[in-house]
C-alpha positions as CSV (number, residue, x, y, z in Angstrom):
1,X,43.6,42.4,151.4
2,X,45.8,42.7,148.3
3,X,43.1,40.5,146.4
4,X,40.5,43.3,147.6
5,X,42.6,46.3,146.3
6,X,43.5,44.5,142.9
7,X,39.3,43.7,142.4
8,X,38.4,47.8,143.5
9,X,41.0,48.8,140.8
10,X,39.1,46.7,138.0
11,X,35.6,47.9,139.3
12,X,36.2,51.5,139.6
13,X,36.2,52.4,135.9
14,X,33.5,50.3,135.8
15,X,31.4,52.0,137.9
16,X,32.0,55.3,136.6
17,X,30.9,54.4,132.7
18,X,27.5,53.2,134.3
19,X,27.4,56.6,136.2
20,X,28.0,58.4,133.2
21,X,25.1,56.2,130.8
22,X,22.0,58.3,133.0
23,X,21.2,61.3,131.4
24,X,21.3,64.0,133.9
25,X,17.5,64.7,132.9
26,X,16.2,61.3,135.0
27,X,17.8,62.6,138.0
28,X,16.1,66.5,138.2
29,X,12.9,64.3,136.8
30,X,13.1,62.6,140.4
31,X,13.8,65.5,142.3
32,X,10.7,67.7,141.0
33,X,9.1,64.1,141.3
34,X,9.2,64.0,144.8
35,X,8.9,68.2,145.6
36,X,5.4,67.7,143.1
37,X,4.7,64.8,145.7
38,X,5.1,67.1,148.9
39,X,3.1,69.9,146.6
40,X,0.2,67.5,146.1
41,X,0.1,65.9,149.4
42,X,0.1,69.7,151.5
43,X,-2.5,70.8,149.1
44,X,-5.0,67.5,149.5
45,X,-4.0,68.1,153.4
46,X,-5.4,72.0,152.9
47,X,-8.6,71.2,151.2
48,X,-10.0,68.0,153.3
49,X,-13.1,68.3,154.4
50,X,-13.5,70.1,157.6
51,X,-14.6,68.6,160.5
52,X,-16.5,69.7,163.4
53,X,-15.5,68.3,166.8
54,X,-16.6,65.5,169.1
55,X,-17.2,67.8,172.4
56,X,-18.4,71.5,172.1
57,X,-15.9,74.4,173.4
58,X,-16.9,76.8,176.1
59,X,-16.9,80.2,175.2
60,X,-16.3,83.0,177.7
61,X,-16.8,86.7,177.2
62,X,-17.7,89.7,179.2
63,X,-21.1,91.1,180.8
64,X,-21.5,93.5,177.9
65,X,-21.0,91.0,175.2
66,X,-23.1,89.5,173.0
67,X,-23.0,85.6,171.9
68,X,-21.4,85.3,168.9
69,X,-20.2,81.4,167.4
70,X,-19.0,80.6,164.0
71,X,-18.8,78.3,161.6
72,X,-17.5,77.5,157.7
73,X,-19.1,77.5,154.8
74,X,-19.6,74.7,152.4
75,X,-16.3,74.1,150.6
76,X,-14.2,75.9,153.4
77,X,-10.5,74.9,153.5
78,X,-8.1,75.5,157.3
79,X,-7.1,78.6,154.5
80,X,-10.7,80.1,154.3
81,X,-11.5,78.8,158.0
82,X,-9.4,79.2,160.5
83,X,-11.1,79.4,163.6
84,X,-9.9,76.3,165.9
85,X,-12.6,77.4,168.9
86,X,-15.7,78.3,167.2
87,X,-16.1,81.1,169.1
88,X,-16.5,85.1,168.4
89,X,-16.8,86.7,165.0
90,X,-15.4,85.4,161.9
91,X,-11.4,86.7,161.6
92,X,-11.2,89.6,160.1
93,X,-8.3,88.5,157.8
94,X,-9.1,88.8,153.7
95,X,-8.0,85.3,153.7
96,X,-11.0,84.2,156.0
97,X,-13.7,84.0,153.0
98,X,-15.8,81.0,153.9
99,X,-16.4,82.0,157.0
100,X,-20.1,82.7,159.0
101,X,-21.2,83.5,162.6
102,X,-24.6,83.6,164.4
103,X,-25.8,84.8,168.1
104,X,-27.4,82.3,169.8
105,X,-25.6,79.6,172.2
106,X,-24.4,76.7,170.8
107,X,-25.9,77.9,167.1
108,X,-22.9,76.7,165.1
109,X,-24.1,72.9,164.7
110,X,-23.0,71.5,161.6
111,X,-26.8,69.1,161.4
112,X,-30.4,69.9,163.6
113,X,-30.2,68.9,166.7
114,X,-33.2,66.0,167.9
115,X,-36.1,66.8,169.4
116,X,-39.8,64.9,171.1
117,X,-42.5,66.6,168.3
118,X,-46.1,66.6,168.6
119,X,-48.8,65.1,171.5
120,X,-46.3,61.6,172.0
121,X,-44.1,62.7,174.5
122,X,-42.6,59.0,174.4
123,X,-41.9,59.8,170.7
124,X,-38.5,59.5,169.3
125,X,-36.9,62.7,168.6
126,X,-36.0,63.5,165.3
127,X,-34.3,66.7,163.2
128,X,-35.0,70.2,164.0
129,X,-36.0,71.8,160.7
130,X,-33.0,74.5,160.7
131,X,-29.2,74.1,161.7
132,X,-29.9,77.0,163.7
133,X,-32.8,75.7,166.4
134,X,-30.7,74.9,169.9
135,X,-33.3,74.1,172.5
136,X,-36.1,71.8,172.9
137,X,-39.3,72.4,174.5
138,X,-41.8,70.7,176.2
139,X,-45.3,70.8,179.0
140,X,-43.5,71.0,182.3
141,X,-44.7,68.7,184.8
142,X,-46.8,70.1,188.1
143,X,-46.9,67.9,190.6
144,X,-50.4,66.3,191.9
145,X,-51.6,68.3,189.0
146,X,-49.7,66.6,185.5
147,X,-49.2,68.9,182.5
148,X,-51.1,71.5,180.5
149,X,-52.2,69.5,177.4
150,X,-52.2,72.6,175.2
151,X,-48.5,72.6,175.2
152,X,-47.1,70.4,172.7
153,X,-43.0,68.2,172.6
154,X,-41.6,70.6,170.1
155,X,-37.9,72.3,168.5
156,X,-37.3,75.7,170.3
157,X,-37.9,77.6,173.0
158,X,-41.4,77.8,175.2
159,X,-44.1,79.7,173.7
160,X,-44.7,83.7,174.7
161,X,-45.0,83.5,178.6
162,X,-45.5,80.2,179.5
163,X,-41.5,79.0,180.5
164,X,-41.3,78.0,184.2
165,X,-45.1,77.7,184.3
166,X,-46.6,75.2,181.7
167,X,-43.4,74.8,179.6
168,X,-40.0,73.7,180.2
169,X,-36.9,73.9,177.9
170,X,-33.9,72.4,177.4
171,X,-30.4,72.1,175.8
172,X,-30.7,70.1,172.1
173,X,-28.5,66.9,171.6
174,X,-28.5,64.9,168.0
175,X,-29.9,61.6,170.2
176,X,-33.0,60.0,169.3
177,X,-34.2,59.7,172.6
178,X,-34.4,63.9,172.9
179,X,-34.1,66.3,176.3
180,X,-37.4,66.6,175.9
181,X,-39.1,64.0,176.5
182,X,-41.9,63.0,178.8
183,X,-41.1,62.6,182.3
184,X,-41.6,59.4,184.0
185,X,-44.7,59.5,186.1
186,X,-46.5,56.7,188.7
187,X,-49.4,55.6,188.7
188,X,-53.0,58.8,189.3
189,X,-54.2,58.0,192.4
190,X,-57.3,60.2,193.7
191,X,-58.3,62.7,196.4
192,X,-61.5,64.2,196.8
193,X,-61.7,67.9,196.8
194,X,-63.5,70.7,199.2
195,X,-65.4,73.8,198.2
196,X,-65.9,76.7,200.6
197,X,-69.8,77.8,201.4
198,X,-70.0,81.5,202.3
199,X,-73.3,81.7,203.3
200,X,-72.9,78.4,205.8
201,X,-69.3,79.3,206.2
202,X,-68.6,75.3,206.0
203,X,-66.4,73.5,203.1
204,X,-68.4,70.8,201.2
205,X,-66.9,68.1,200.1
206,X,-67.4,66.8,196.7
207,X,-69.4,63.7,195.7
208,X,-66.5,61.7,193.7
209,X,-63.0,62.0,193.7
210,X,-60.5,63.7,191.0
211,X,-57.7,62.3,189.8
212,X,-54.0,63.2,191.0
213,X,-50.6,63.3,188.7
214,X,-47.6,62.2,190.4
215,X,-43.9,61.7,189.0
216,X,-42.2,58.1,189.7
217,X,-41.3,58.0,193.3
218,X,-43.4,60.6,194.8
219,X,-46.0,59.2,197.6
220,X,-49.6,60.0,197.4
221,X,-50.9,62.9,199.4
222,X,-54.4,64.1,199.3
223,X,-55.4,67.3,201.7
224,X,-58.8,69.0,203.5
225,X,-59.9,71.1,205.7
226,X,-59.3,71.0,209.6
227,X,-61.6,72.4,211.8
228,X,-63.1,76.5,211.4
229,X,-60.9,76.6,208.5
230,X,-62.3,79.4,206.3
231,X,-61.2,80.4,202.4
232,X,-57.9,82.3,203.8
233,X,-56.7,79.4,205.7
234,X,-57.6,76.4,203.4
235,X,-57.1,77.5,199.7
236,X,-56.8,74.0,198.8
237,X,-58.6,73.5,195.2
238,X,-58.2,69.6,194.1
239,X,-57.6,67.9,197.5
240,X,-54.5,66.3,195.3
241,X,-51.3,66.9,197.5
242,X,-49.4,68.7,200.2
243,X,-50.7,71.5,202.0
244,X,-49.0,75.0,201.5
245,X,-47.0,76.6,204.7
246,X,-49.9,79.3,204.5
247,X,-53.0,77.2,204.7
248,X,-52.8,77.2,208.4
249,X,-56.3,75.2,208.5
250,X,-55.0,72.3,206.2
251,X,-54.2,68.4,207.0
252,X,-52.5,65.5,205.1
253,X,-53.0,61.6,204.4
254,X,-50.8,59.6,202.5
255,X,-53.4,56.8,201.0
256,X,-55.6,56.8,197.8
257,X,-59.3,58.6,198.5
258,X,-58.2,58.8,202.3
259,X,-59.3,62.5,202.2
260,X,-63.2,61.4,202.1
261,X,-64.7,62.9,205.4
262,X,-63.6,65.8,207.6
263,X,-62.6,64.9,211.2
264,X,-65.1,63.5,213.4
265,X,-64.6,66.5,215.8
266,X,-65.4,68.8,213.0
267,X,-69.0,66.9,213.1
268,X,-69.5,67.1,216.8
269,X,-68.0,70.7,217.4
270,X,-71.3,72.4,215.9
271,X,-73.3,69.3,217.3
272,X,-72.4,71.0,221.2
273,X,-72.6,74.2,220.2
274,X,-76.3,73.6,219.7
275,X,-77.0,71.2,222.4
276,X,-75.6,73.8,225.1
277,X,-77.3,76.2,223.7
278,X,-80.9,74.8,223.8
279,X,-80.1,73.6,227.2
């Protein structure tokens, strides 16, 4: 212990001399560099490019409130664009200089959605022309009828009053599959159609069977008029599909071209009436 104390007494003067040789300016410079490093790091963090969240935010509103979303403009930072949800109008703060708003659902995307476009419903979806578009549209498949060939696969909402009748819409995504891709269908089948003759008060079968369309998983179904059917109790124009609830004189069958003839009773009833009248 005595030896240790002696060594300390000998070294203390030398340590003081070494410390005295370090300029005070160097110490201040080191502290300044540390401060600058922290400041620069904060500045860099504040100016990093803003990144869109992977999932969309659900926005709430009163019944009378219009839809409104917001997004950062080019060059925006965390100080010039402060919204954390993207919902609603831009902040009224003076510092909120790089914010813009839009007024449709999901309109604040930072890249264009992808939709199947053109007449080929099985093609890959491609980017729409603008980033403000949120919907894709496509021909609506009507069971046993198919689609209206005049309706195209496209970016945007259905044209005019076609929504729900010949056209349908979906919310676009970034996927190349496209939300508006063609629906999966099963093999076509055929059915005969029947036309009512107001003079003879009877239905006439078509000479050839027409083509019927169906979705994948839908069974084959043809229909035909029953005995004594009229234009009001049997209204099918194609013979494809099931009978409607209002068609009281309609029957169905479930094989290809199965409605090729009226029931035999339909032939015998008029014949029996004629025979009774004659004899």
